[in-house]
VOBA-1610 file (N, C-alpha, C; in pm, whole numbers, padded with zeros to 5 digits, always signed):
BEGIN
Met+10391+11002+08189Met+10237+11020+08158Met+10166+11036+08279Ile+10084+11118+08302Ile+09994+11134+08409Ile+09865+11054+08408Arg+09837+10969+08480Arg+09708+10892+08452Arg+09592+10959+08478Lys+09491+10908+08443Lys+09362+10992+08453Lys+09281+10909+08591Asn+09241+11037+08655Asn+09157+10988+08771Asn+09001+11001+08734Gly+08920+10969+08790Gly+08767+10980+08774Gly+08721+11109+08716Ile+08767+11223+08799Ile+08735+11357+08723Ile+08771+11389+08585Asp+08896+11322+08540Asp+08939+11343+08402Asp+08849+11249+08310Val+08824+11128+08349Val+08756+11045+08271Val+08594+11110+08244Leu+08548+11179+08343Leu+08403+11227+08349Leu+08421+11346+08250Leu+08529+11421+08263Leu+08540+11540+08177Leu+08575+11525+08025Glu+08677+11423+08010Glu+08728+11403+07881Glu+08670+11285+07788Glu+08612+11195+07847Glu+08549+11070+07774Glu+08388+11091+07757Gly+08343+11169+07819Gly+08171+11186+07798Gly+08120+11056+07866Gly+07968+11048+07821Gly+07903+10941+07878Gly+07822+10988+08005Tyr+07826+11117+08048Tyr+07780+11154+08164Tyr+07689+11269+08134Gly+07672+11302+08006Gly+07625+11438+07972Gly+07463+11444+08027Glu+07425+11339+08033Glu+07267+11346+08110Glu+07249+11413+08252Leu+07359+11388+08321Leu+07372+11430+08454Leu+07408+11585+08461Lys+07458+11653+08371Lys+07525+11785+08410Lys+07414+11871+08448Ala+07292+11878+08411Ala+07187+11968+08426Ala+07113+11955+08565Leu+07138+11812+08625Leu+07078+11821+08761Leu+07140+11901+08859Arg+07073+11923+08977Arg+07127+12006+09077Arg+07237+11929+09153Trp+07356+11964+09163Trp+07446+11884+09237Trp+07511+11952+09363Gly+07539+11890+09460Gly+07640+11933+09567Gly+07777+11843+09544Leu+07874+11913+09577Leu+07993+11855+09539Leu+08092+11848+09665Val+08108+11718+09716Val+08226+11720+09833Val+08366+11717+09763Thr+08422+11811+09819Thr+08575+11830+09745Thr+08663+11919+09841Asn+08790+11926+09795Asn+08876+12021+09865Asn+08981+12077+09741Asn+09090+12130+09808Asn+09196+12217+09718Asn+09289+12124+09685Ala+09281+11973+09728Ala+09373+11860+09687Ala+09316+11823+09567Ala+09178+11826+09521Ala+09123+11768+09413Ala+09141+11840+09273Phe+09237+11791+09198Phe+09276+11859+09057Phe+09237+11745+08958Thr+09244+11824+08838Thr+09247+11727+08695Thr+09400+11721+08704Arg+09425+11609+08582Arg+09560+11583+08544Arg+09627+11700+08492Ser+09547+11793+08434Ser+09611+11910+08367Ser+09632+12005+08487Gly+09615+11996+08617Gly+09650+12078+08708Gly+09555+12197+08737Val+09424+12176+08715Val+09329+12276+08760Val+09220+12205+08849Pro+09187+12294+08957Pro+09102+12239+09070Pro+08972+12190+08989Ala+08928+12060+09063Ala+08829+11998+08994Ala+08683+12073+08990Arg+08670+12134+09106Arg+08539+12226+09105Arg+08547+12353+09000Lys+08640+12391+08982Lys+08644+12503+08886Lys+08616+12444+08751Val+08664+12327+08696Val+08623+12277+08582Val+08498+12215+08563Leu+08438+12172+08664Leu+08301+12122+08669Leu+08205+12234+08650Val+08242+12366+08711Val+08151+12475+08691Val+08171+12541+08542Glu+08299+12538+08490Glu+08321+12584+08379Glu+08256+12501+08259Lys+08252+12358+08278Lys+08212+12292+08187Lys+08043+12276+08196Asp+07981+12372+08270Asp+07844+12368+08287Asp+07769+12254+08347Trp+07853+12204+08448Trp+07787+12114+08560Trp+07720+12209+08654Asn+07600+12165+08690Asn+07511+12254+08766Asn+07537+12238+08902Ile+07661+12290+08968Ile+07705+12274+09107Ile+07641+12368+09171Val+07552+12361+09295Val+07482+12442+09346Val+07547+12471+09483Lys+07619+12388+09549Lys+07680+12394+09660Lys+07799+12310+09691Leu+07882+12330+09767Leu+08000+12254+09812Leu+07987+12201+09951Phe+08066+12092+09966Phe+08057+12027+10100Phe+08232+12034+10108Ser+08283+12024+10247Ser+08408+11994+10273Ser+08437+11899+10389Pro+08518+11812+10390Pro+08549+11703+10490Pro+08650+11789+10591Glu+08709+11693+10702Glu+08811+11757+10789Glu+08914+11834+10693His+08968+11917+10757His+09082+12009+10727His+09009+12124+10614Gly+08890+12113+10604Gly+08841+12216+10520Gly+08859+12221+10377Ile+08776+12322+10301Ile+08798+12331+10173Ile+08947+12355+10138Cys+09017+12451+10214Cys+09172+12457+10187Cys+09241+12339+10205Ala+09210+12210+10287Ala+09270+12111+10287Ala+09401+12138+10385Gln+09412+12247+10441Gln+09523+12254+10513Gln+09500+12297+10676Ala+09369+12285+10699Ala+09351+12330+10835Ala+09386+12195+10945Glu+09413+12242+11062Glu+09486+12167+11161Glu+09402+12011+11183Asp+09474+11927+11215Asp+09422+11795+11235Asp+09328+11794+11325Gly+09207+11739+11320Gly+09110+11723+11434Gly+09038+11866+11481Gln+09059+11971+11395Gln+08980+12105+11432Gln+08873+12107+11351Arg+08771+12153+11433Arg+08640+12170+11392Arg+08636+12285+11279Gln+08567+12268+11174Gln+08559+12372+11076Gln+08420+12407+11047Gly+08420+12533+11012Gly+08284+12603+10992Gly+08249+12611+10847Asn+08127+12663+10832Asn+08068+12690+10689Asn+08155+12832+10644Val+08163+12832+10496Val+08234+12942+10448Val+08175+12957+10302Val+08238+13050+10246Val+08206+13068+10086Val+08335+13059+10029Asp+08327+12972+09921Asp+08466+12921+09832Asp+08481+13049+09760Leu+08643+13094+09782Leu+08677+13199+09695Leu+08703+13198+09568Leu+08709+13046+09506Leu+08737+13014+09376Leu+08599+13022+09309Thr+08495+12962+09351Thr+08371+12947+09261Thr+08251+13044+09320Gly+08281+13100+09447Gly+08169+13170+09500Gly+08061+13106+09555Leu+08070+12974+09566Leu+07963+12889+09609Leu+07967+12856+09751Pro+07852+12830+09816Pro+07862+12831+09960Pro+07914+12672+09994Val+08005+12664+10096Val+08075+12550+10139Val+08001+12503+10291Glu+07938+12395+10288Glu+07881+12339+10407Glu+08005+12244+10466Ser+08045+12262+10582Ser+08130+12198+10646Ser+08071+12047+10712Leu+08159+11940+10665Leu+08119+11811+10706Leu+08197+11766+10819Tyr+08282+11854+10888Tyr+08348+11830+11009Tyr+08324+11962+11115Gly+08187+11994+11122Gly+08156+12088+11194Gly+08030+12053+11289Asp+07900+12110+11269Asp+07802+12074+11344Asp+07764+11948+11324Ser+07779+11864+11185Ser+07737+11737+11172Ser+07852+11694+11086Phe+07880+11555+11072Phe+07950+11495+10975Phe+07870+11445+10841Ala+07742+11470+10838Ala+07661+11447+10727Ala+07597+11588+10677Pro+07558+11566+10549Pro+07493+11703+10511Pro+07357+11727+10578Ala+07323+11850+10625Ala+07188+11888+10683Ala+07098+11859+10578Asp+06973+11810+10658Asp+06847+11764+10592Asp+06807+11889+10482Arg+06822+12012+10544Arg+06797+12134+10452Arg+06851+12129+10344Ser+06995+12082+10339Ser+07066+12078+10241Ser+07055+11992+10126Met+06980+11888+10152Met+06969+11778+10067Met+06831+11814+09988Glu+06745+11873+10042Glu+06609+11890+09979Glu+06591+11967+09829Asp+06710+12058+09815Asp+06701+12120+09709Asp+06817+12048+09603Leu+06870+11921+09615Leu+06942+11852+09545Leu+06917+11744+09464Asp+06960+11716+09362Asp+06921+11585+09281Asp+07038+11482+09305Gly+07150+11515+09361Gly+07255+11436+09378Gly+07386+11504+09450Ile+07489+11421+09495Ile+07603+11468+09550Ile+07702+11399+09464Leu+07820+11474+09410Leu+07944+11415+09345Leu+08038+11406+09467Phe+08137+11328+09465Phe+08241+11308+09573Phe+08359+11305+09522Asp+08444+11422+09524Asp+08571+11389+09449Asp+08676+11461+09554Ile+08756+11348+09611Ile+08853+11384+09728Ile+08961+11270+09713Pro+09081+11340+09692Pro+09215+11250+09711Pro+09224+11172+09846Asp+09246+11028+09850Asp+09243+10972+09976Asp+09391+10911+10008Ser+09403+10871+10129Ser+09541+10833+10175Ser+09571+10656+10169Gly+09452+10595+10161Gly+09436+10464+10146Gly+09452+10413+10302Cys+09418+10472+10397Cys+09426+10442+10531Cys+09309+10449+10609Arg+09251+10351+10658Arg+09135+10337+10757Arg+09111+10478+10830Phe+09182+10506+10901Phe+09188+10614+10993Phe+09189+10754+10950Tyr+09197+10781+10790Tyr+09194+10882+10750Tyr+09059+10919+10727Thr+09003+11035+10767Thr+08862+11070+10787Thr+08794+11082+10660Phe+08838+11099+10544Phe+08758+11139+10418Phe+08696+11028+10387Leu+08710+10906+10410Leu+08643+10773+10377Leu+08508+10771+10467Trp+08517+10830+10570Trp+08409+10804+10661Trp+08306+10927+10650Thr+08362+11036+10604Thr+08295+11153+10537Thr+08205+11101+10441Met+08253+11025+10332Met+08195+10975+10225Met+08044+10877+10277Thr+08101+10797+10383Thr+07992+10714+10417Thr+07873+10781+10478His+07888+10869+10536His+07762+10969+10598His+07709+11031+10487Val+07767+11096+10364Val+07716+11139+10257Val+07630+11034+10192Met+07699+10912+10174Met+07614+10792+10115Met+07496+10773+10209Glu+07505+10767+10325Glu+07367+10749+10422Glu+07258+10839+10391Ser+07313+10986+10366Ser+07212+11094+10333Ser+07166+11078+10205Cys+07227+11027+10107Cys+07183+10998+09974Cys+07076+10901+09965Ala+07117+10793+10033Ala+07003+10677+10041Ala+06882+10726+10111Lys+06887+10807+10220Lys+06785+10848+10288Lys+06714+10925+10205Trp+06745+11016+10138Trp+06672+11119+10058Trp+06652+11084+09904Asp+06697+10949+09869Asp+06691+10899+09733Asp+06750+10990+09635Lys+06858+11018+09656Lys+06947+11117+09575Lys+07056+11033+09516Gln+07115+11078+09407Gln+07200+11009+09330Gln+07344+11036+09404Phe+07440+10941+09403Phe+07573+10951+09473Phe+07683+10916+09367Val+07775+10996+09326Val+07852+10975+09217Val+08001+10999+09254Val+08088+10894+09290Val+08209+10897+09319Val+08318+10920+09177Leu+08399+11020+09199Leu+08488+11054+09091Leu+08590+10993+09156Asp+08626+10861+09094Asp+08732+10781+09170Asp+08889+10818+09149Arg+08947+10807+09272Arg+09081+10857+09258Arg+09198+10742+09295Phe+09316+10740+09241Phe+09409+10620+09273Phe+09447+10625+09442Asn+09476+10508+09451Asn+09500+10486+09621Asn+09666+10495+09614Pro+09720+10607+09659Pro+09855+10621+09672Pro+09945+10495+09716Ile+09904+10437+09805Ile+09972+10359+09874Ile+09941+10211+09833Gly+09895+10186+09718Gly+09874+10068+09649Gly+09746+10003+09657Arg+09701+09919+09562Arg+09571+09844+09566Arg+09565+09702+09550Gln+09688+09638+09553Gln+09724+09496+09543Gln+09697+09447+09683Leu+09592+09354+09692Leu+09537+09316+09792Leu+09614+09231+09895Pro+09712+09159+09838Pro+09814+09119+09929Pro+09910+09216+10027Leu+09890+09334+09987Leu+09942+09443+10085Leu+09855+09483+10177Ala+09730+09451+10181Ala+09659+09485+10300Ala+09694+09451+10419Glu+09659+09534+10532Glu+09717+09485+10666Glu+09600+09532+10777Gly+09589+09421+10860Gly+09483+09438+10948Gly+09539+09549+11070Pro+09452+09523+11176Pro+09346+09438+11207Pro+09207+09489+11133Leu+09122+09417+11105Leu+08984+09437+11074Leu+08922+09516+11205Leu+08850+09618+11170Leu+08779+09700+11284Leu+08666+09608+11378Asp+08694+09611+11499Asp+08585+09556+11583Asp+08480+09683+11612Glu+08371+09668+11519Glu+08259+09767+11518Glu+08182+09780+11657Gln+08199+09655+11734Gln+08126+09687+11877Gln+08188+09756+11964His+08324+09766+11963His+08390+09840+12069His+08469+09950+12016Cys+08488+09964+11895Cys+08591+10072+11836Cys+08547+10163+11737Ser+08413+10134+11698Ser+08344+10242+11587Ser+08362+10376+11618Ser+08415+10443+11540Ser+08426+10604+11553Ser+08446+10661+11420Phe+08463+10805+11419Phe+08476+10853+11306Phe+08610+10834+11232Ile+08692+10791+11297Ile+08834+10737+11227Ile+08820+10590+11208Gly+08709+10549+11200Gly+08676+10398+11172Gly+08552+10345+11195Arg+08445+10350+11120Arg+08311+10339+11160Arg+08283+10190+11121Trp+08327+10124+11023Trp+08294+09996+10971Trp+08420+09908+10950Ser+08391+09760+10947Ser+08481+09679+10955Ser+08561+09651+10824Ile+08687+09734+10817Ile+08778+09704+10706Ile+08914+09703+10748Pro+09024+09669+10679Pro+09148+09673+10738Pro+09191+09834+10755Ile+09316+09830+10822Ile+09377+09981+10828Ile+09428+10007+10705Arg+09506+09923+10626Arg+09563+09942+10483Arg+09468+09861+10412His+09369+09933+10360His+09255+09855+10287His+09285+09818+10136Cys+09380+09870+10049Cys+09431+09841+09934Cys+09293+09865+09823Cys+09227+09957+09835Cys+09096+10002+09755Cys+09099+10145+09714Thr+09031+10164+09600Thr+08979+10299+09596Thr+08874+10330+09650Leu+08843+10468+09677Leu+08725+10505+09740Leu+08580+10448+09666Gly+08593+10437+09520Gly+08495+10387+09453Gly+08471+10255+09477Glu+08561+10173+09512Glu+08551+10032+09535Glu+08494+10029+09676Leu+08531+10094+09757Leu+08473+10104+09909Leu+08328+10147+09882Ala+08282+10250+09814Ala+08170+10279+09803Ala+08063+10159+09762Gly+08114+10107+09668Gly+08043+09970+09607Gly+08008+09873+09733Tyr+08123+09836+09779Tyr+08121+09761+09888Tyr+08037+09792+10002Phe+08029+09915+10044Phe+07925+09963+10158Phe+07789+09972+10087Arg+07763+10004+09965Arg+07640+09997+09899Arg+07587+09857+09903Gly+07694+09747+09868Gly+07644+09639+09842Gly+07609+09562+09972Thr+07667+09588+10094Thr+07672+09541+10242Thr+07596+09618+10337Arg+07543+09761+10304Arg+07493+09813+10394Arg+07382+09905+10359Leu+07392+09962+10225Leu+07299+10080+10172Leu+07247+10032+10024Pro+07178+09916+10025Pro+07120+09858+09913Pro+07048+09958+09815Ala+06980+10048+09907Ala+06877+10137+09830Ala+06970+10264+09759Leu+07098+10268+09775Leu+07163+10382+09729Leu+07187+10383+09584Arg+07162+10489+09518Arg+07175+10492+09363Arg+07317+10554+09338Leu+07406+10472+09331Leu+07541+10484+09311Leu+07575+10475+09182Thr+07703+10566+09127Thr+07768+10567+09018Thr+07913+10590+09048Val+08007+10542+08987Val+08138+10547+09006Val+08199+10573+08875Ala+08252+10708+08858Ala+08348+10739+08754Ala+08483+10670+08751Arg+08516+10585+08691Arg+08638+10503+08736Arg+08763+10566+08663Cys+08878+10531+08763Cys+09013+10580+08706Cys+09063+10507+08585Asp+09147+10555+08512Asp+09230+10482+08417Asp+09328+10397+08460Ser+09332+10265+08489Ser+09420+10186+08526Ser+09513+10244+08645Pro+09450+10233+08764Pro+09503+10277+08876Pro+09625+10198+08920Pro+09755+10247+08970Pro+09844+10151+08995Pro+09817+10053+09118Leu+09891+09943+09092Leu+09866+09829+09201Leu+09963+09849+09320Leu+10097+09914+09265Leu+10184+09921+09376Leu+10188+10056+09438Pro+10239+10083+09549Pro+10254+10222+09610Pro+10334+10302+09503Glu+10279+10429+09472Glu+10357+10542+09400Glu+10396+10660+09471Thr+10531+10657+09478Thr+10576+10774+09549Thr+10629+10892+09502Asp+10615+10887+09347Asp+10674+11002+09258Asp+10538+11098+09283Pro+10552+11220+09331Pro+10431+11308+09345Pro+10378+11351+09215Ala+10486+11356+09099Ala+10453+11412+08999Ala+10365+11318+08925Lys+10364+11187+08918Lys+10291+11049+08857Lys+10147+11078+08919Leu+10146+11123+09041Leu+10000+11130+09093Leu+09940+11269+09082Arg+10015+11355+09037Arg+09966+11509+09039Arg+09920+11538+09191Trp+10032+11500+09278Trp+09987+11475+09407Trp+09995+11640+09484Thr+09871+11660+09547Thr+09873+11775+09644Thr+09839+11751+09757Ala+09884+11804+09862Ala+09867+11752+09992Ala+09723+11755+10042Pro+09669+11628+10074Pro+09520+11643+10112Pro+09491+11700+10247Ser+09602+11691+10331Ser+09604+11748+10454Ser+09746+11791+10509Pro+09742+11867+10594Pro+09881+11943+10634Pro+10016+11834+10649Ser+09981+11720+10698Ser+10084+11629+10754Ser+10103+11521+10635Leu+10038+11534+10534Leu+10072+11424+10405Leu+10133+11506+10286Pro+10236+11581+10316Pro+10292+11672+10201Pro+10323+11572+10065Asp+10362+11453+10089Asp+10411+11380+09964Asp+10355+11232+09989Pro+10363+11149+09896Pro+10301+11014+09898Pro+10375+10931+09988Met+10530+10953+09999Met+10601+10876+10089Met+10539+10880+10244Asn+10491+11002+10282Asn+10424+11015+10384Asn+10308+10949+10411Ala+10236+10945+10290Ala+10110+10865+10290Ala+10137+10699+10301Leu+10253+10670+10255Leu+10284+10535+10271Leu+10312+10495+10407Leu+10373+10567+10475Leu+10432+10533+10625Leu+10314+10560+10709Tyr+10202+10644+10684Tyr+10102+10691+10760Tyr+10014+10575+10831Pro+09971+10456+10761Pro+09896+10379+10838Pro+09973+10304+10976Gly+10110+10303+10953Gly+10179+10285+11078Gly+10207+10385+11172Met+10255+10480+11107Met+10305+10593+11187Met+10184+10676+11274Gly+10079+10661+11224Gly+09940+10717+11271Gly+09927+10652+11368Leu+09969+10530+11434Leu+09912+10478+11540Leu+09989+10537+11655Leu+10109+10604+11656Leu+10169+10690+11739Leu+10093+10804+11804Glu+09977+10841+11724Glu+09891+10929+11782Glu+09821+10872+11921Gly+09826+10748+11937Gly+09774+10688+12072Gly+09869+10670+12187Leu+10005+10695+12130Leu+10109+10682+12255Leu+10192+10809+12281Asn+10258+10805+12384Asn+10318+10948+12422Asn+10471+10946+12354Val+10456+10963+12226Val+10559+10957+12114Val+10497+11075+12044Asn+10591+11160+12002Asn+10580+11244+11893Asn+10586+11186+11755Glu+10478+11213+11649Glu+10491+11121+11529Glu+10519+11200+11409Gly+10605+11307+11449Gly+10680+11413+11336Gly+10568+11512+11297Arg+10461+11523+11385Arg+10396+11664+11363Arg+10482+11780+11442Gly+10460+11896+11351Gly+10530+12006+11426Gly+10667+12012+11374Thr+10698+11921+11268Thr+10835+11896+11186Thr+10794+11925+11049Ser+10916+11939+10948Ser+10903+11915+10812Ser+10892+11767+10771Leu+10884+11691+10860Leu+10899+11546+10832Leu+10789+11466+10898Pro+10658+11506+10879Pro+10542+11429+10948Pro+10545+11295+10904Phe+10516+11209+11006Phe+10523+11051+10966Phe+10643+10979+10926Arg+10730+11079+10899Arg+10872+11015+10857Arg+10968+10993+10962Val+10941+11067+11083Val+11044+11079+11187Val+10937+11049+11323Phe+11011+11004+11436Phe+10923+10994+11550Phe+11023+10999+11663Gly+10977+11055+11787Gly+11086+11055+11906Gly+10997+11113+12004Ala+11087+11097+12132Ala+11043+11135+12258Ala+11154+11165+12355Pro+11141+11253+12440Pro+11253+11291+12514Pro+11304+11185+12597Tyr+11238+11079+12638Tyr+11285+10964+12710Tyr+11350+10837+12624Leu+11345+10860+12480Leu+11419+10753+12399Leu+11561+10798+12389Asn+11622+10681+12341Asn+11771+10714+12288Asn+11772+10692+12149Ser+11827+10768+12084Ser+11809+10768+11931Ser+11891+10655+11872Tyr+12007+10614+11932Tyr+12107+10538+11873Tyr+12083+10390+11899Asp+12032+10367+12033Asp+12003+10256+12073Asp+11887+10200+12005Leu+11788+10293+12002Leu+11648+10239+11928Leu+11667+10229+11794Ala+11751+10313+11721Ala+11786+10277+11570Ala+11839+10144+11559Ala+11944+10109+11633Ala+12020+09981+11630Ala+11917+09869+11653Asn+11832+09885+11749Asn+11731+09763+11787Asn+11628+09748+11670Ile+11598+09879+11606Ile+11499+09863+11524Ile+11531+09791+11376Asn+11659+09822+11355Asn+11718+09758+11215Asn+11760+09618+11247Glu+11770+09573+11375Glu+11780+09429+11392Glu+11669+09352+11378Leu+11536+09434+11367Leu+11419+09382+11325Leu+11403+09318+11176Arg+11489+09377+11110Arg+11495+09380+10968Arg+11341+09385+10903Leu+11298+09522+10915Leu+11133+09538+10868Leu+11173+09580+10707Pro+11078+09508+10656Pro+11084+09490+10505Pro+11061+09641+10435Gly+11151+09665+10362Gly+11150+09800+10299Gly+11197+09910+10375Leu+11236+09900+10511Leu+11270+10012+10594Leu+11411+10001+10636Thr+11463+10121+10656Thr+11609+10126+10756Thr+11555+10252+10853Ala+11595+10230+10970Ala+11587+10346+11076Ala+11734+10408+11109Leu+11728+10556+11089Leu+11841+10637+11114Leu+11811+10695+11253Pro+11937+10726+11335Pro+11901+10803+11458Pro+11873+10939+11409Phe+11779+11011+11497Phe+11719+11132+11450Phe+11686+11225+11579Ser+11729+11333+11599Ser+11701+11411+11705Ser+11630+11547+11662Tyr+11531+11619+11726Tyr+11460+11707+11666Tyr+11375+11771+11769Val+11345+11896+11761Val+11256+11977+11824Val+11124+12021+11772Pro+11001+11964+11810Pro+10886+11991+11735Pro+10827+12144+11747Ala+10799+12225+11638Ala+10746+12345+11676Ala+10607+12370+11764Trp+10530+12259+11737Trp+10420+12244+11791Trp+10369+12092+11821Gly+10267+12073+11872Gly+10232+11939+11895Gly+10279+11866+12015Thr+10286+11752+12024Thr+10318+11672+12121Thr+10492+11704+12143Tyr+10530+11717+12268Tyr+10662+11742+12330Tyr+10691+11903+12245Glu+10608+11999+12230Glu+10625+12099+12162Glu+10738+12173+12227Lys+10851+12226+12164Lys+10968+12284+12191Lys+11060+12218+12270Met+11041+12082+12273Met+11139+11973+12377Met+11222+11886+12275Trp+11314+11875+12285Trp+11427+11762+12241Trp+11359+11653+12240Cys+11327+11583+12098Cys+11274+11438+12092Cys+11394+11368+12034His+11403+11248+12094His+11504+11161+12043His+11446+11017+11976Gly+11452+11012+11851Gly+11401+10884+11798Gly+11472+10853+11667Ile+11391+10844+11561Ile+11473+10785+11419Ile+11390+10847+11321Gln+11431+10854+11202Gln+11411+10891+11075Gln+11416+10758+10997Trp+11274+10746+10901Trp+11258+10632+10842Trp+11332+10668+10709Gln+11405+10567+10646Gln+11442+10567+10511Gln+11371+10444+10458Val+11299+10462+10321Val+11233+10367+10266Val+11306+10335+10136Tyr+11376+10211+10139Tyr+11430+10168+10026Tyr+11376+10078+09925Glu+11234+10026+09958Glu+11185+09956+09882Glu+11033+09971+09910Pro+10964+10087+09840Pro+10832+10089+09881Pro+10735+09980+09867Ala+10724+09911+09791Ala+10642+09790+09745Ala+10656+09672+09852Ala+10777+09657+09928Ala+10785+09583+10043Ala+10748+09628+10190Cys+10745+09743+10186Cys+10690+09812+10315Cys+10576+09762+10360Arg+10567+09741+10480Arg+10439+09704+10557Arg+10433+09790+10694Pro+10365+09911+10668Pro+10389+10009+10777Pro+10328+09968+10903Val+10214+09902+10892Val+10121+09875+11002Val+10198+09765+11088Asn+10209+09644+11031Asn+10281+09543+11105Asn+10428+09599+11165Ser+10497+09681+11076Ser+10637+09728+11131Ser+10615+09824+11230Met+10526+09920+11241Met+10491+10010+11364Met+10457+09929+11489Ile+10370+09837+11472Ile+10332+09736+11584Ile+10471+09670+11655Ala+10555+09636+11547Ala+10674+09571+11617Ala+10757+09672+11668Val+10755+09789+11637Val+10835+09901+11695Val+10769+09939+11812Ala+10643+09946+11822Ala+10590+09982+11955Ala+10606+09878+12060Arg+10604+09743+12018Arg+10660+09646+12120Arg+10795+09653+12165Leu+10877+09690+12057Leu+11014+09709+12087Leu+11054+09828+12179Met+10979+09939+12166Met+10984+10050+12261Met+10936+10000+12381Asp+10821+09944+12392Asp+10780+09889+12536Asp+10896+09808+12611Ser+10938+09723+12530Ser+11045+09630+12600Ser+11180+09724+12643Met+11187+09816+12576Met+11310+09892+12615Met+11284+10010+12737Tyr+11177+10056+12715Tyr+11121+10171+12793Tyr+10973+10139+12865Pro+10980+10020+12942Pro+10845+09970+12984Pro+10785+10081+13108Gln+10873+10144+13157Gln+10805+10233+13264Gln+10766+10373+13212Lys+10808+10391+13084Lys+10788+10558+13014Lys+10687+10535+12917Leu+10700+10435+12812Leu+10602+10422+12710Leu+10467+10416+12765Ala+10366+10482+12721Ala+10225+10477+12777Ala+10116+10521+12664Gln+09976+10518+12669Gln+09897+10572+12592Gln+09869+10719+12626Arg+09831+10797+12505Arg+09812+10922+12535Arg+09665+10954+12478Ala+09587+11055+12541Ala+09474+11089+12473Ala+09507+11188+12362Tyr+09409+11193+12256Tyr+09421+11258+12131Tyr+09307+11367+12105Pro+09279+11463+12165Pro+09139+11532+12149Pro+09124+11587+12003Thr+09003+11549+11956Thr+08968+11623+11805Thr+08832+11662+11827His+08797+11728+11722His+08632+11752+11709His+08554+11622+11715Ala+08594+11514+11654Ala+08516+11416+11656Ala+08519+11321+11781Asn+08630+11363+11881Asn+08642+11276+11997Asn+08708+11374+12093Pro+08628+11484+12141Pro+08669+11572+12224Pro+08774+11534+12339Pro+08721+11439+12421Pro+08808+11418+12536Pro+08934+11331+12475Gly+08947+11283+12371Gly+09086+11212+12315Gly+09071+11079+12371Ser+09002+11009+12429Ser+08991+10893+12509Ser+08988+10767+12400Asn+09072+10672+12439Asn+09067+10553+12371Asn+09119+10548+12240His+09189+10649+12214His+09232+10694+12065His+09314+10570+12009Leu+09405+10495+12084Leu+09495+10370+12028Leu+09384+10281+11987Asp+09299+10243+12084Asp+09177+10142+12023Asp+09132+10191+11872Arg+09079+10311+11879Arg+09008+10356+11773Arg+09098+10346+11641Leu+09230+10383+11650Leu+09310+10373+11551Leu+09337+10226+11489Leu+09375+10145+11599Leu+09395+10010+11561Leu+09279+09919+11559Gly+09166+09980+11587Gly+09045+09913+11580Gly+09004+09784+11657Ile+09099+09752+11780Ile+09061+09651+11848Ile+09068+09711+12017Ala+08975+09648+12095Ala+08972+09681+12210Ala+09099+09634+12299Asn+09150+09734+12393Asn+09260+09694+12475Asn+09399+09681+12378Ala+09395+09779+12303Ala+09501+09760+12201Ala+09646+09790+12268Phe+09670+09877+12364Phe+09784+09890+12416Phe+09831+09754+12484Gln+09754+09680+12570Gln+09775+09557+12627Gln+09799+09470+12538Glu+09731+09443+12411Glu+09741+09352+12327Glu+09896+09361+12263Ile+09920+09477+12225Ile+10059+09520+12160Ile+10169+09467+12297Arg+10143+09514+12411Arg+10248+09490+12530Arg+10252+09317+12528Asn+10139+09260+12527Asn+10139+09118+12537Asn+10201+09033+12426Gly+10204+09109+12297Gly+10244+09049+12198Gly+10149+08933+12143Asp+10019+08977+12156Asp+09917+08895+12104Asp+09860+08931+11994Leu+09900+09017+11884Leu+09839+09073+11787Leu+09840+09000+11646Ala+09904+08896+11660Ala+09929+08826+11526Ala+09794+08767+11466Arg+09704+08728+11553Arg+09584+08683+11508Arg+09489+08792+11438Phe+09522+08925+11468Phe+09449+09035+11413Phe+09510+09064+11285Leu+09652+09062+11277Leu+09714+09137+11155Leu+09690+09071+11030Thr+09687+08930+11017Thr+09674+08875+10881Thr+09528+08860+10857Val+09505+08965+10747Val+09382+08975+10701Val+09359+08925+10565Gly+09472+08894+10485Gly+09454+08888+10352Gly+09364+08815+10282Asp+09343+08696+10326Asp+09241+08613+10258Asp+09103+08653+10301Lys+09084+08676+10444Lys+08951+08727+10456Lys+08891+08856+10385Trp+08983+08962+10375Trp+08950+09076+10340Trp+08929+09047+10192Lys+09013+08976+10131Lys+08971+08941+09980Lys+08862+08898+09950Glu+08807+08789+10040Glu+08679+08716+10023Glu+08571+08844+10035Met+08593+08915+10136Met+08487+09041+10150Met+08469+09130+10035Ile+08586+09166+09980Ile+08594+09271+09902Ile+08591+09255+09731Leu+08652+09126+09700Leu+08667+09089+09563Leu+08543+09115+09477Pro+08401+09080+09522Pro+08293+09121+09437Pro+08289+09262+09413Tyr+08354+09353+09458Tyr+08323+09494+09464Tyr+08462+09569+09379Arg+08559+09469+09357Arg+08672+09548+09286Arg+08633+09583+09155Leu+08675+09716+09103Leu+08662+09768+08983Leu+08756+09752+08877Tyr+08872+09709+08908Tyr+08983+09733+08815Tyr+09069+09599+08820Pro+09138+09562+08731Pro+09186+09440+08701Pro+09299+09429+08822Glu+09321+09285+08852Glu+09413+09268+08953Glu+09552+09236+08940Ser+09583+09263+08819Ser+09735+09241+08786Ser+09759+09339+08652
//
């Protein structure tokens, strides 16, 4: 049985009828479907919700534009509505766009990872709604990598040194929340004037869900084709800040990594000696079609996830980064990662990990004080949880 997301509850269970006639903007993309497999924006228009314009996050309304690539304003082929990009001239709706709206609906599938930008698009929209005294409605969706708080992984973001569009405010990398819960947390701690409503999911799963059919999974971006990629992403995404290919340019993004200077067999053997929970490393060599080390042989590993609920992607990849540094101390280095949000691509590893001097911290082995966030994060987020904890 396919569970209900917020869009399904909104449409099937009623209780929101008084909102339909208001003038709405809708933040969405092609990954946002109902449980019956119909694009959310299409159903809302057909059910007489007064949607007057759309907004799209990174990767565009199609959800398949290249990572970090600026997106322009377009017209939606499905509904004929104008689409204002929130990864273009601004990360927030233009003031002129807010003037003729009563509120904004937000319906975007998320990955459950702090440096996935849809979450921060949501915060910019929340700020605009608070500024203009508009309603903000989150159509909540499941967190595919689990929402059981003991699964949360740090570090908490150092806002003073590392705040950016891949992490504005202090939460863990793997936060174990739905976007509706995080919206409530940010309203409670930063935007008390915001008029927030959350259309809740129906019993979102506590543990990672790796069956695409159960989630009605549609890739929210090109490099997350299925939930298993999403589970590994909070750790594997850190490789964007190192001179290692993270699987982009292959059919296995975030499930393989490599570089010309690595030895697949030695690396896999040494990784497996770490006994990382839920993971086994297999030797793997490949040639990326694009991206880092384009058209060059990369030698590394492919992950086999044998127990998703045990997997700790952030802690595991930090351990692997330390291992690679010990094996290849003269070769492993930081890399710049230019994007529309950070054109020079500078300090990318710091921004991803959320702490200053991240590479040196990894090299020194001093990250333990940052990584254990369970009790602290639980204390911070527990008042804003929307669903049962067990």
